[in-house]
C-alpha positions in Angstrom: 126.4 133.0 101.5 126.9 131.5 105.0 124.2 129.0 105.9 123.6 131.0 109.1 123.6 134.5 107.7 119.9 134.7 106.7 118.6 133.4 110.1 121.1 135.4 112.1 120.0 138.6 110.4 116.4 137.9 111.3 117.4 137.2 114.9 119.1 140.5 115.2 116.3 142.7 113.7 113.3 140.8 115.2 113.4 141.8 118.9 113.4 145.6 118.3 110.6 145.3 115.7 108.5 143.1 117.9 108.3 145.5 120.8 107.1 148.2 118.5 104.2 146.4 116.9 100.9 145.0 118.0 100.6 142.3 115.4 100.8 138.5 115.3 103.1 136.2 113.3 101.5 133.3 111.4 101.7 129.9 113.2 104.9 128.1 111.9 103.2 124.8 111.1 102.1 123.2 107.8 99.4 121.4 109.8 98.0 124.6 111.2 94.2 125.0 111.0 93.3 128.3 109.4 90.8 130.5 111.2 89.7 132.4 108.1 86.8 131.4 105.9 87.8 129.0 103.2 86.3 129.4 99.8 86.9 126.0 98.3 88.7 124.4 95.4 89.3 126.8 92.5 91.5 129.5 91.0 88.7 131.8 92.0 89.1 131.3 95.7 88.2 134.5 97.5 90.8 136.7 99.1 89.8 135.2 102.5 91.1 131.8 101.4 94.0 130.7 103.6 96.8 128.6 102.2 99.2 126.8 104.5 101.5 124.7 102.4 103.1 127.6 100.4 104.8 129.3 103.3 104.6 126.5 105.9 102.3 128.8 107.8 98.7 130.1 107.3 98.8 132.8 104.6 96.1 134.6 102.7 96.1 133.4 99.1 96.6 136.9 97.9 100.0 136.9 99.5 101.1 133.7 97.9 103.3 134.0 94.8 103.1 130.4 93.5 100.2 128.5 92.1 98.2 126.6 94.7 94.9 124.8 94.9 93.0 124.4 98.1 90.4 121.6 98.7 88.5 122.2 101.9 86.3 119.8 103.8 83.2 120.8 101.8 85.0 120.1 98.5 86.3 116.7 99.8 82.8 115.7 100.9 81.2 116.9 97.7 83.6 114.8 95.5 83.1 111.7 97.6 86.3 110.0 96.4 87.7 107.1 98.4 91.4 108.0 97.6 93.3 111.2 97.9 94.8 110.7 94.4 91.3 110.8 92.8 90.7 114.1 94.4 94.0 115.6 93.2 93.7 114.4 89.5 90.9 116.9 89.1 93.1 119.9 89.9 95.2 121.8 87.4 98.5 120.4 86.2 98.1 117.0 87.9 98.0 113.6 86.1 97.7 110.1 87.5 98.6 106.6 86.5 97.5 103.5 88.4 98.6 99.9 87.9 95.2 98.4 88.3 92.4 99.1 90.8 92.4 100.6 94.3 95.6 99.8 96.3 97.9 99.2 93.3 100.9 101.4 92.7 99.5 104.9 92.1 101.8 107.7 90.7 100.9 111.3 90.8 102.8 113.8 88.5 102.6 117.6 88.9 103.4 119.7 85.8 104.9 116.7 84.1 107.6 116.0 86.8 108.5 112.5 87.8 106.2 110.9 90.3 108.9 110.7 92.9 109.5 114.4 92.6 106.4 115.3 94.6 106.8 115.9 98.3 103.9 114.6 100.4 103.2 116.1 103.8 100.7 114.6 106.3 99.9 116.8 109.3 103.1 118.7 108.9 105.4 115.6 108.4 107.0 115.0 105.1 106.4 111.3 104.1 108.5 109.5 101.5 109.8 106.0 101.2 113.7 105.7 101.3 113.5 102.0 100.3 111.6 102.6 97.0 113.8 103.0 93.9 112.8 106.7 93.4 112.2 107.5 97.1 108.8 108.9 96.3 105.4 108.3 97.9 103.0 105.7 96.5 99.5 107.2 96.7 97.9 103.7 96.4 97.2 103.3 100.2 96.4 107.0 100.9 92.6 107.2 101.5 90.7 110.3 102.4 90.1 109.1 106.0 89.5 112.3 108.2 91.3 114.8 105.9 89.9 118.3 106.3 92.2 120.1 103.9 94.2 119.0 100.9 96.5 121.6 99.2 98.5 121.2 96.0 101.5 123.6 95.5 102.9 123.5 92.0 106.4 124.1 90.8 109.9 123.6 92.4 109.5 124.1 96.2 112.7 122.9 97.7 113.3 126.2 99.7 110.9 125.3 102.4 110.4 121.6 101.6 113.8 120.3 100.7 114.4 117.2 98.5 111.5 115.6 96.5 109.8 118.9 95.9 110.9 119.5 92.2 107.4 119.0 90.9 105.5 120.4 93.9 104.0 119.6 97.3 100.8 117.9 98.4 99.8 118.8 101.9 97.1 116.8 103.8 95.8 118.1 107.1 93.5 116.4 109.6 91.4 118.7 111.9 91.6 119.7 115.5 88.1 120.1 117.0 86.2 123.3 117.1 83.5 122.2 119.6 83.4 120.6 123.1 82.3 117.4 121.5 82.1 116.6 117.8 82.2 113.7 115.4 81.4 112.3 112.0 80.5 109.0 110.4 80.4 108.0 106.7 79.3 104.6 105.4 79.3 103.7 101.7 78.9 100.6 99.6 78.6 99.6 96.0 80.1 98.0 92.9 82.5 95.1 93.2 81.4 94.5 96.8 83.2 97.7 97.8 82.5 98.9 101.4 84.0 101.9 103.1 83.4 103.1 106.7 84.8 106.2 108.3 84.3 107.6 111.8 85.9 110.4 113.8 85.4 111.9 117.2 87.0 114.8 119.1 86.5 117.6 121.4 87.9 120.2 123.8 88.2 119.4 127.5 89.9 122.2 129.5 93.4 122.6 128.1 93.2 119.5 125.9 91.9 119.3 122.3 91.9 116.0 120.5 90.5 114.3 117.4 90.9 110.7 116.1 89.5 109.3 112.9 89.6 105.8 111.4 88.6 104.2 108.1 88.1 100.6 106.9 87.9 99.9 103.2 87.5 96.6 101.3 86.7 95.8 97.7 86.8 92.7 95.5 88.5 95.0 92.9 89.3 94.3 89.3 92.1 92.4 87.6 95.3 94.3 88.0 96.3 93.1 84.5 93.8 94.2 81.9 91.7 91.3 80.4 93.3 91.9 77.0 96.7 91.1 78.5 95.9 87.9 80.3 94.0 89.2 83.4 90.8 87.5 84.4 90.2 87.1 88.1 89.6 90.0 90.4 92.4 91.3 92.7 90.9 92.5 96.0 92.2 95.2 98.3 91.7 96.0 102.0 92.9 98.9 104.0 92.6 100.0 107.6 93.9 103.5 108.6 93.7 105.7 111.6 94.8 109.4 112.1 94.8 111.5 115.2 95.9 114.7 116.7 96.0 116.1 120.2 97.0 119.6 121.5 97.6 120.3 125.2 97.9 123.9 126.5 100.6 123.7 129.2 100.7 127.4 130.0 99.8 130.7 128.2 101.7 130.6 124.9 103.1 127.1 125.5 101.5 123.9 124.2 102.5 120.3 123.4 101.4 118.7 120.2 101.2 115.0 119.1 100.0 113.6 115.7 99.9 110.2 114.2 98.8 108.4 111.0 98.9 104.6 110.3 97.8 102.7 107.3 97.7 98.9 106.8 96.9 97.7 103.2 96.8 94.4 101.5 96.5 94.2 97.7 96.3 91.1 95.5 98.6 91.3 92.5 99.0 89.8 89.0 102.3 88.5 87.5 103.8 89.7 84.2 101.9 86.9 82.4 98.5 87.6 84.0 96.6 86.1 86.9 98.6 84.9 89.9 98.3 84.2 93.6 100.7 87.0 94.5 99.8 89.8 97.0 101.5 92.6 98.7 101.3 94.2 102.2 102.1 97.8 103.0 102.3 99.5 106.4 102.8 103.2 106.7 103.3 105.2 109.9 103.7 108.9 110.5 104.4 110.2 114.0 105.1 113.7 115.4 105.6 115.2 118.8 106.5 118.9 119.4 106.3 121.9 121.6 105.0 125.3 120.5 106.1 128.6 122.2 104.6 132.0 121.4 106.6 135.1 122.6 105.9 138.8 122.5 102.1 138.3 122.5 102.3 136.0 119.5 104.5 138.2 117.4 107.3 135.6 117.6 106.2 132.0 117.3 108.4 128.9 117.7 107.9 125.2 117.1 110.3 122.4 118.0 109.4 118.9 116.9 110.4 115.3 116.2 109.0 113.5 113.2 109.2 109.8 112.4 108.0 107.9 109.3 108.2 104.2 108.6 107.2 102.3 105.4 107.2 98.5 105.4 106.4 96.7 102.1 106.4 92.9 101.7 105.5 90.8 98.6 104.3 87.2 98.7 103.8 84.4 96.3 102.2 81.3 97.9 103.5 79.2 95.0 107.1 80.1 95.8 109.5 78.8 98.5 110.0 80.8 100.5 106.7 82.5 99.9 108.1 86.0 100.6 109.6 87.3 97.4 110.5 90.8 98.4 110.7 92.9 101.6 111.8 96.5 102.3 111.8 99.0 105.0 112.4 102.8 104.8 112.3 105.2 107.7 113.1 108.8 108.4 113.8 110.6 111.7 113.7 114.4 111.6 114.4 116.9 114.3 113.2 120.3 113.4 112.9 123.9 114.5 110.6 126.4 112.8 109.9 130.0 113.7 107.9 132.9 112.4 108.2 136.5 113.2 106.0 139.5 112.5 108.7 142.1 111.8 106.2 144.9 111.1 102.7 145.2 109.7 102.7 143.3 106.4 106.2 141.9 106.8 106.8 138.5 108.3 109.4 135.8 108.0 109.5 132.0 108.3 112.8 130.3 109.1 114.0 127.0 110.5 116.5 124.2 110.8 116.2 120.5 110.3 118.3 117.4 110.7 117.0 114.3 108.9 118.4 110.7 109.0 117.1 108.2 106.5 117.7 104.4 106.5 116.6 101.7 104.1 116.7 97.9 103.9 115.6 95.6 101.1 116.0 92.0 100.1 114.5 89.3 97.8 114.4 86.2 100.0 113.0 84.0 97.3 115.9 84.7 95.1 118.6 84.4 97.8 119.9 87.9 97.3 121.9 89.7 100.0 120.2 92.3 102.1 120.9 95.9 100.9 121.2 98.6 103.5 122.0 102.3 103.4 121.9 105.5 105.5 122.0 109.2 104.7 121.9 112.4 106.8 121.2 115.9 105.9 121.2 119.1 107.9 119.2 122.0 106.6 118.7 125.8 107.2 116.1 127.8 105.5 114.4 131.2 105.6 111.7 133.1 103.7 110.7 136.7 103.9 107.2 137.9 102.9 106.7 141.6 102.6 103.7 143.6 101.6 105.6 146.7 100.4 102.6 148.6 99.0 98.9 148.2 99.0 98.1 144.9 97.2 101.8 144.1 96.4 103.6 141.3 98.3 107.2 140.3 97.5 108.7 137.0 98.7 112.3 135.8 98.8 113.9 132.7 100.3 117.1 130.7 100.6 117.9 127.2 101.7 121.1 125.3 102.5 121.3 121.6 102.7 124.4 119.9 104.0 124.3 116.2 102.9 126.7 113.8 104.4 127.5 112.4 100.9 127.0 115.3 98.5 128.1 118.3 100.6 126.5 121.7 100.6 123.6 122.7 98.3 122.2 126.3 98.3 118.9 127.2 96.6 117.1 130.5 96.1 113.5 131.5 95.3 111.8 134.9 94.7 108.4 136.1 93.6 105.7 138.7 93.8 101.9 139.0 93.7 99.8 142.1 93.1 96.1 142.3 93.8 94.4 145.3 92.3 91.3 147.0 93.8 89.4 146.0 90.7 89.9 142.3 91.2 93.0 141.6 89.0 95.6 139.3 90.6 99.1 139.0 89.0 101.6 136.4 90.2 105.2 135.6 89.2 107.9 133.5 90.8 111.2 131.8 90.3 112.2 128.8 92.3 114.9 126.1 92.4 114.7 122.5 93.4 116.9 119.5 93.9 116.5 115.8 94.8 119.3 113.8 96.3 119.8 110.3 95.0 117.8 107.8 97.0 119.3 105.2 99.2 118.1 102.5 96.8 119.8 104.2 93.9 123.0 104.5 95.9 123.2 101.2 97.8 121.0 98.5 96.2 122.3 95.8 93.9 121.9 98.4 91.1 123.4 101.2 93.1 125.9 103.8 92.0 127.6 105.7 94.8 129.0 108.3 92.4 125.6 109.8 91.6 124.9 113.5 91.8 121.7 115.2 92.9 118.9 116.0 90.4 118.5 119.7 89.9 115.7 121.9 88.6 115.0 125.6 88.0 111.6 126.9 87.2 109.5 130.1 86.8 105.9 130.9 86.3 103.7 134.0 85.6 100.0 134.2 85.7 96.9 136.3 86.3 93.3 135.9 87.3 90.4 138.3 87.2 87.6 138.3 89.7 84.2 139.8 89.0 81.0 140.4 90.9 82.5 140.2 94.4 84.4 137.0 93.5 81.4 135.1 92.2 83.1 134.8 88.9 86.8 134.4 88.3 89.0 133.2 85.5 92.8 132.9 85.4 95.8 131.3 83.6 99.4 130.6 84.4 102.4 129.9 82.2 105.3 127.9 83.6 108.7 126.5 82.6 110.9 124.0 84.4 114.4 122.7 83.3 115.8 119.6 85.0 119.3 118.2 84.7 121.2 115.3 86.2 118.1 113.2 86.3 118.7 109.7 87.4 117.7 106.9 85.0 118.3 103.2 84.9 121.1 102.2 82.5 120.8 98.6 81.3 123.9 96.4 80.8 124.1 94.0 77.8 126.9 91.5 77.4 129.6 91.8 76.3 130.4 95.3 77.7 133.5 97.1 78.9 131.5 99.5 81.1 133.0 99.1 84.6 129.7 100.1 86.3 128.1 97.0 84.8 130.2 94.9 87.2 128.8 94.0 90.6 130.5 96.3 93.1 133.6 94.5 94.5 133.7 92.0 91.7 136.0 92.0 88.6 134.0 89.4 86.6 130.3 89.2 87.8 128.0 91.4 85.7 124.8 93.0 86.8 121.7 93.8 84.8 122.2 97.6 85.1 122.8 100.6 87.3 121.6 104.1 88.0 123.2 107.0 86.3 122.8 110.8 85.9 122.1 110.6 82.2 118.8 112.5 81.6 117.6 116.0 81.2 114.0 117.3 80.8 112.2 120.4 79.9 108.6 121.1 80.9 106.5 124.1 80.0 102.8 124.7 79.7 99.7 126.6 80.6 97.2 126.0 83.3 93.8 127.8 83.1 90.9 127.7 85.5 87.6 129.4 86.2 84.7 129.4 88.6 81.2 130.9 88.2 78.6 131.1 90.9 75.7 131.6 88.5 73.3 131.9 91.4 73.6 131.2 95.1 72.6 127.6 94.3 74.4 126.8 91.0 78.2 126.6 90.8 80.2 125.7 87.7 84.0 125.4 87.6 86.7 123.9 85.4 90.3 123.8 84.5 92.5 123.0 81.5 96.2 122.1 81.4 98.6 122.0 78.4 101.9 120.5 79.6 104.7 119.6 77.3 107.1 117.5 79.3 110.0 116.5 77.0 113.1 114.4 77.1 116.1 116.7 76.5 118.9 114.2 77.1 121.9 115.0 74.9 122.3 112.4 72.1 119.1 110.6 73.0 117.1 109.0 70.2 114.0 110.2 72.0 115.2 113.9 72.3 112.1 116.1 72.2 109.6 113.3 72.8 106.9 113.6 75.5 107.9 111.8 78.7 106.0 108.6 79.6 102.5 108.6 81.1 102.0 112.4 80.9 99.1 113.8 78.9 99.9 116.9 76.9 96.3 118.1 77.2 93.7 117.5 79.9 90.7 119.3 81.3 88.1 119.0 84.0 84.6 120.5 84.4 82.1 120.3 87.2 78.7 121.7 88.2 76.7 121.5 91.3 73.2 122.7 92.2 71.5 123.0 95.6 67.8 122.5 95.7 65.6 124.6 98.0 64.8 121.6 100.2 68.5 121.1 100.9 69.1 118.3 98.3 72.0 118.8 95.8 73.0 117.3 92.5 76.3 117.5 90.7 78.4 116.1 87.8 82.0 116.1 86.8 83.6 115.4 83.4 87.3 114.6 83.1 89.2 114.3 79.8 92.8 113.2 79.4 94.6 113.4 76.1 96.8 110.7 74.7 99.9 109.6 76.6 102.8 107.3 75.8 103.9 104.3 77.8 107.6 104.9 76.9 109.8 107.8 76.2 110.4 106.5 72.6 106.6 107.2 72.1 106.1 103.9 70.4 103.3 102.7 72.7 100.3 105.1 72.6 97.5 105.2 75.2 94.3 106.6 73.8 92.5 109.7 75.1 89.5 109.1 77.4 86.6 110.9 78.9 85.1 110.0 82.3 81.8 111.2 83.6 80.8 111.2 87.3 77.5 112.3 89.0 76.1 112.5 92.5 72.9 113.2 94.3 72.5 114.1 98.0 69.4 114.2 100.1 69.0 115.5 103.7 67.2 113.1 106.0 68.0 114.7 109.3 69.6 118.0 110.3 73.1 116.6 110.2 72.6 113.4 108.1 72.6 113.2 104.3 72.0 110.2 102.1 73.9 110.1 98.8 74.2 108.1 95.6 77.1 108.6 93.2 78.4 107.1 90.0 81.8 107.0 88.5 82.7 106.4 84.9 79.0 106.3 84.1 79.5 105.5 80.5 81.8 102.5 81.3 84.7 104.0 79.3 87.5 101.5 78.6 90.8 103.2 79.0 94.4 102.8 80.3 96.6 105.0 82.4 99.4 102.4 82.4 99.9 100.0 79.5 98.6 96.6 80.1 96.9 97.4 83.5 93.2 97.4 84.2 91.1 100.4 85.1 87.8 100.7 87.0 84.6 100.5 84.8 81.2 101.9 85.7 80.8 102.1 89.5 77.8 103.0 91.6 78.0 103.7 95.3 75.4 104.7 98.0 75.7 105.6 101.6 75.1 108.3 104.3 77.2 111.0 105.8 76.6 112.3 109.3 78.1 115.2 111.2 77.5 116.2 114.8 
């Protein structure tokens, strides 16, 4: 298939159809703010729930063929978590590992995929770090700030989202204002001298809408290395972040859009042997500027934009000379066009083109190593058609072509269907493909291998949910499979060896410690189940359970069939909230994670654990609420990464204001 054929076909049929219909196309923007009522964070979301991430445009959840969870502003406030990762770990199919307290390396895995196989999108801009070994996103510095929506899309999603989306996509959206003037303020303090302050303000003035939010966070923290492994002193963390959006109406149907996000974090570290004076600084920036053009009374919408991301990471050891032990910089520049067209009532298409240039630089000044540099460019074309072909039945099909300057052309396909019956039964099924190009670090670092191939995955899922009592009760389950091949792993070199890849590139004698190679395969399958019950208008109970077998399938491997590292095979979450007549509310959550293994050989076992959280909120003014919340109330000792500390019992109190 020609890379232009799908888009060209849409361009030919669209004009005639547009003139004949009085309908509107969805806005082609993953940061669009849905107008429909949002029902919250559960498989039982009502048919009015609008999902953005699945189709890169606002879409009713009953027209989405893949599994997705939506966390709206009410759910984010109700949870009260400081970090986005702590919100996500309560959703189906998601697991988390953290190398210590807040700010340390935090890895999120969707359906047992690698942590660097999740695409992270902030206000429509995909954010990854080309200078990190796996090219993935570290959730350690991502706080909730002014997020108004968080969406988790599970399964391979490379058709619309390209590389990094083998496991799924996390979409984080900050709001545009709905009033002439509006704002919010949150202040919270508690255990380990932790203090968090958030504030946002925005409004509409004539053709201009804007909102900007900021957060400052500080904590004395815990020892990154667990006490049983030599850690004793606390490792503190500070972070300052700001996010903002502005939309300017230039003319009817024409607007300009700018967005930005910046985070500056500093985390104290421990060495391999325990306590140390080491620390790390990380600065992350996301910027976007674009134009939006609506034609044919909104039946043909267009967006042209430029996105820029930059991640700087520096490690320091005051006892070393020089004190900077590591530095890296990864940045992306992306030019993109995205369009959507309402072909006829119930049939719409999303399509677009992107050109992305990635660059990285890394060095270890304290060890006198040379600076590693690399560059990659990829040009992409994609299209997806969504067609409601009968009452309650929507079919979806998509195709994507990526032309990489090193790996040539890659073409991927996806298809699915969803049927919503009048009696409340919803059935979904989909097939999708994913790929992940080797990172610049894997290609050009001192351990690089420029003969690597992209990682590839194919997956399918099928599931159903049943809604009762006008949506007040719902239960559902999904079965999925994903097969991955050409996975990139680190191959160690042990002397003596005749492996030519163990030699430093350009040398005939100098040996290196190892190199990256396409040596791994994996198979993941499992079941995700979830339910939600509104027992009364005041009492809500919900929960989910995940069984995920994510196994090594590398040919000839001694660990063939073993569970992959840091992935629980079983996990569940349960929560309840109750609103009192006077406006107060109470709630509790329980999260259980089954055993995991630190290594693929499954010789180091991490025990199962249960965490219990609770919260109480009291209204003091019309728009001001006081709250007290506790995390890990029973002070459970546990590990998500072998040898690293975890947060014990934590109590926080504060207020939340909205105007």
